[in-house]
C-alpha positions as CSV (number, residue, x, y, z in Angstrom):
1,T,23.0,-61.2,-21.8
2,H,26.6,-60.6,-22.8
3,F,25.8,-61.8,-26.3
4,N,22.8,-59.4,-26.6
5,M,24.9,-56.5,-25.4
6,L,27.6,-57.4,-28.0
7,C,25.0,-57.5,-30.8
8,M,23.6,-54.1,-29.7
9,A,27.1,-52.6,-29.7
10,L,27.7,-53.9,-33.3
11,I,24.4,-52.5,-34.5
12,E,25.3,-49.1,-33.0
13,R,28.5,-49.1,-35.0
14,V,26.6,-49.8,-38.2
15,I,24.0,-47.0,-37.7
16,Q,25.1,-43.4,-37.3
17,T,22.5,-41.2,-35.7
18,Q,22.0,-38.5,-33.0
19,Q,21.7,-39.8,-29.4
20,T,19.7,-36.7,-28.4
21,V,18.0,-34.0,-30.5
22,L,17.0,-30.8,-28.7
23,A,14.2,-28.6,-29.8
24,A,12.1,-25.9,-28.2
25,V,8.3,-26.0,-28.2
26,G,7.1,-24.8,-31.6
27,E,10.3,-25.5,-33.5
28,D,11.0,-28.3,-36.0
29,A,13.2,-31.2,-35.1
30,E,15.3,-33.3,-37.5
31,F,16.3,-36.9,-37.2
32,S,18.9,-38.5,-39.5
33,C,20.1,-42.0,-39.7
34,Q,23.0,-43.3,-41.9
35,L,23.9,-46.9,-42.6
36,L,27.7,-47.0,-42.5
37,E,28.0,-50.3,-44.2
38,T,26.7,-51.1,-47.7
39,K,23.7,-53.4,-47.4
40,D,20.8,-54.5,-49.7
41,V,18.2,-52.2,-48.1
42,L,14.6,-52.8,-49.2
43,Q,13.0,-50.2,-46.9
44,V,13.7,-47.6,-44.3
45,T,11.1,-47.4,-41.6
46,W,10.6,-44.6,-39.0
47,Q,8.8,-45.4,-35.8
48,K,7.8,-43.5,-32.7
49,I,8.2,-45.3,-29.3
50,S,5.4,-44.6,-26.9
51,R,5.1,-46.7,-23.7
52,D,7.3,-49.4,-25.2
53,V,5.0,-49.6,-28.3
54,E,6.5,-48.9,-31.7
55,T,4.2,-47.1,-34.2
56,N,5.2,-46.8,-37.8
57,V,5.0,-43.1,-38.9
58,A,6.8,-43.1,-42.2
59,T,8.6,-45.4,-44.7
60,Y,10.8,-45.1,-47.7
61,N,10.6,-48.1,-50.0
62,K,13.1,-49.2,-52.6
63,Y,10.3,-49.7,-55.2
64,F,7.4,-47.5,-53.9
65,G,9.2,-44.4,-52.7
66,Q,8.3,-42.4,-49.6
67,R,5.1,-42.5,-47.6
68,V,4.0,-40.8,-44.4
69,N,1.3,-42.8,-42.7
70,D,-2.2,-41.6,-42.1
71,G,-2.5,-39.6,-39.0
72,F,1.1,-38.3,-39.2
73,T,1.1,-36.3,-42.4
74,D,0.8,-32.9,-40.6
75,K,3.5,-33.8,-38.1
76,F,6.2,-35.7,-40.1
77,K,7.9,-35.0,-43.4
78,F,11.0,-36.4,-45.2
79,K,13.9,-34.1,-45.6
80,Y,16.2,-36.5,-47.4
81,T,15.3,-40.0,-48.7
82,G,17.8,-42.7,-49.4
83,L,18.3,-46.4,-48.7
84,Q,21.6,-45.8,-47.0
85,N,21.0,-42.3,-45.5
86,C,17.6,-41.0,-44.5
87,S,16.3,-38.0,-42.5
88,I,12.9,-36.9,-41.3
89,I,11.5,-33.7,-39.8
90,I,9.0,-33.4,-37.0
91,R,7.1,-30.2,-37.4
92,N,6.1,-27.8,-34.7
93,V,7.2,-30.0,-31.8
94,T,5.2,-30.2,-28.6
95,E,5.7,-32.0,-25.3
96,Q,3.8,-34.9,-26.7
97,D,6.6,-35.4,-29.3
98,N,9.1,-35.9,-26.5
99,G,10.7,-39.4,-26.4
100,C,12.6,-41.8,-28.5
101,Y,12.2,-42.9,-32.2
102,R,13.6,-45.7,-34.3
103,C,15.0,-45.8,-37.8
104,L,15.0,-49.3,-39.2
105,F,17.0,-50.3,-42.3
106,N,15.2,-53.4,-43.4
107,T,17.7,-55.5,-45.4
108,F,17.8,-58.9,-47.1
109,P,18.8,-61.4,-45.9
110,E,20.3,-59.9,-42.8
111,G,17.2,-58.4,-41.3
112,S,16.8,-54.9,-39.7
113,F,19.5,-52.6,-38.5
114,I,18.1,-50.1,-36.0
115,G,19.1,-46.6,-34.8
116,K,17.4,-45.0,-31.8
117,P,17.6,-41.2,-31.7
118,C,15.7,-39.4,-28.9
119,L,13.9,-36.0,-28.9
120,H,14.1,-33.7,-25.9
121,V,11.5,-30.9,-26.1
122,Y,12.2,-28.0,-23.7
123,G,10.2,-25.0,-22.7
124,K,10.8,-21.4,-23.5
125,E,12.7,-20.6,-20.4
126,L,15.7,-22.8,-21.4
127,W,18.7,-22.1,-23.7
128,V,20.5,-24.5,-26.1
129,V,24.3,-24.2,-26.1
130,S,26.2,-25.8,-28.9
131,C,29.9,-25.8,-29.6
132,S,31.6,-27.3,-32.7
133,A,35.3,-27.8,-33.5
134,T,37.0,-29.4,-36.5
135,G,40.5,-30.8,-36.3
136,R,42.7,-33.8,-36.9
137,P,42.8,-35.9,-34.7
138,A,39.3,-35.5,-33.3
139,P,39.2,-32.6,-30.8
140,T,37.7,-32.9,-27.3
141,V,34.9,-30.3,-26.9
142,T,33.7,-29.5,-23.4
143,L,31.0,-27.0,-22.3
144,S,31.1,-25.4,-18.8
145,V,29.2,-22.8,-16.8
146,S,30.6,-21.1,-13.8
147,Q,27.5,-20.0,-12.0
148,Q,26.3,-22.4,-9.3
149,H,22.6,-21.6,-9.9
150,L,23.0,-22.8,-13.6
151,N,23.4,-26.3,-14.9
152,F,23.6,-28.3,-18.1
153,S,21.3,-31.2,-18.9
154,Q,20.9,-33.5,-22.0
155,Y,24.7,-33.2,-22.5
156,N,25.4,-34.8,-25.9
157,T,28.6,-35.1,-28.1
158,V,28.6,-36.2,-31.7
159,S,31.7,-36.8,-33.9
160,V,31.5,-36.8,-37.7
161,S,34.4,-37.7,-40.0
162,N,34.9,-35.4,-43.0
163,T,36.2,-36.1,-46.5
164,N,39.5,-34.2,-45.8
165,A,40.4,-36.6,-43.0
166,T,39.4,-34.2,-40.2
167,F,36.7,-34.7,-37.6
168,T,33.9,-32.3,-36.6
169,V,33.0,-32.7,-33.0
170,T,29.8,-31.0,-31.7
171,T,28.8,-30.8,-28.1
172,T,25.3,-29.7,-27.3
173,A,23.5,-29.2,-24.0
174,V,20.5,-27.5,-22.4
175,L,21.3,-24.6,-20.0
176,S,18.7,-24.4,-17.3
177,G,18.4,-22.5,-14.0
178,S,17.6,-19.0,-12.8
179,R,19.6,-16.6,-15.0
180,R,20.5,-13.4,-13.1
181,N,22.1,-10.3,-14.4
182,S,24.9,-12.1,-16.3
183,T,25.5,-15.6,-17.6
184,Q,28.9,-17.0,-18.6
185,V,29.2,-20.1,-20.7
186,G,32.6,-21.6,-21.7
187,C,33.6,-23.9,-24.5
188,S,37.0,-25.6,-24.2
189,V,38.6,-27.4,-27.2
190,L,41.5,-29.7,-26.6
191,I,43.5,-31.0,-29.6
192,W,46.3,-33.6,-29.4
193,S,46.4,-33.1,-25.6
194,V,48.8,-30.3,-26.7
195,F,46.8,-27.2,-27.6
196,K,43.9,-25.9,-25.8
197,F,41.7,-22.9,-26.4
198,T,38.6,-21.6,-24.8
199,Y,35.8,-19.4,-26.2
200,L,33.7,-17.7,-23.5
201,S,30.4,-16.0,-24.2
202,V,29.3,-13.6,-21.5
203,F,25.7,-12.5,-21.4
204,L,25.0,-9.3,-19.5
205,K,21.4,-8.0,-19.8
206,G,21.0,-9.4,-23.3
207,I,24.4,-8.1,-24.6
208,R,26.9,-10.6,-25.6
209,I,30.7,-10.1,-25.1
210,S,32.9,-12.7,-26.6
211,V,36.4,-13.5,-25.3
212,I,38.9,-16.1,-26.6
213,S,41.6,-17.3,-24.3
214,T,44.4,-19.6,-25.4
215,S,46.9,-21.8,-23.6
216,V,49.7,-24.0,-24.9
217,L,50.2,-27.1,-22.7
218,L,53.1,-28.6,-24.5
219,V,54.5,-27.5,-27.8
220,C,57.8,-27.0,-29.5
221,C,59.8,-23.8,-29.1
222,V,58.9,-22.5,-32.5
223,A,55.2,-22.9,-31.9
224,A,55.5,-21.2,-28.5
225,L,57.2,-18.2,-30.1
226,I,54.4,-17.9,-32.7
227,F,51.9,-18.0,-29.9
228,V,53.5,-15.2,-27.9
229,R,53.6,-13.1,-31.1
230,H,50.0,-13.4,-31.8
231,R,48.5,-13.7,-28.3
232,Q,47.9,-10.0,-27.9
233,T,45.6,-9.9,-30.9
234,L,43.1,-12.3,-29.2
235,R,41.0,-9.8,-27.3
236,A,37.3,-9.4,-26.9
237,G,35.5,-9.2,-30.3
238,T,38.5,-10.6,-32.2
239,P,37.3,-12.2,-35.5
240,L,37.7,-16.0,-35.5
241,K,39.7,-15.9,-38.7
242,Q,42.6,-14.4,-36.8
243,F,42.4,-17.2,-34.3
244,H,42.3,-19.8,-37.1
245,L,45.6,-18.3,-38.5
246,L,47.2,-18.8,-35.1
247,I,46.2,-22.4,-35.0
248,Q,47.4,-23.1,-38.5
249,L,50.8,-21.6,-37.7
250,I,51.4,-24.2,-35.1
251,N,50.4,-26.9,-37.5
252,V,47.0,-27.7,-36.0
253,F,44.1,-27.5,-38.3
254,A,41.0,-26.5,-36.4
255,A,38.0,-24.2,-36.5
256,L,35.7,-23.2,-33.6
257,T,32.1,-22.3,-33.8
258,V,30.0,-21.5,-30.7
259,N,26.2,-21.0,-30.8
260,L,24.1,-20.0,-27.9
261,N,20.4,-19.8,-28.9
262,P,17.7,-18.6,-26.7
263,S,14.4,-20.4,-27.1
264,V,12.4,-17.2,-27.2
């Protein structure tokens, strides 16, 4: 059992994919899988798992190219085809598309390397909340909601390394519950355990008011002076580019993007 768990951990390190993909009913969902180590890949196979049964839905072959199997041509299409990196789109998702899928990189002579992304299809009454931050080292991105009648589900965090040695960390969750007159969602980003800033989006009867709050936990005196000088400019509706300038002045490279998308 320990050996099997070790093998699964090694495979997960070789394949980079999303743990959970969120999509509303009627939207398109995209799965992508990347083989992080160079292998002699003969074919990439996409499968749908239903009641522990794997069904082939599409393949990309080294010699014969891409193919979506009969019965799935209206539902699945390739977005990008490659033997090291491959992505597929599920059109017009329904509750029947909910579940897990597999991407198999069939190699010779090592066999198959498998990724397992899962699709969570939600109804029209839910919201998808997504917050992304880019920095070096990788920032910690946390979503929060203050109202007791609201809660997050399908909480998922993905970190991607960029070519400029930075990391983009995206945290996504589904916000569910009975929304009343106002809803406040927070996104906190922590970099180096030194600098922390929070972006709050407040929804009041469909009107969004954005507030950025910043706190320095432990920085040098020069950085603290720069923070005090620019702190007053961070008010409701402040453009993010002003906030980026503040971060760069204290020698932290980061950018913050917050998306709150209603499913209507």
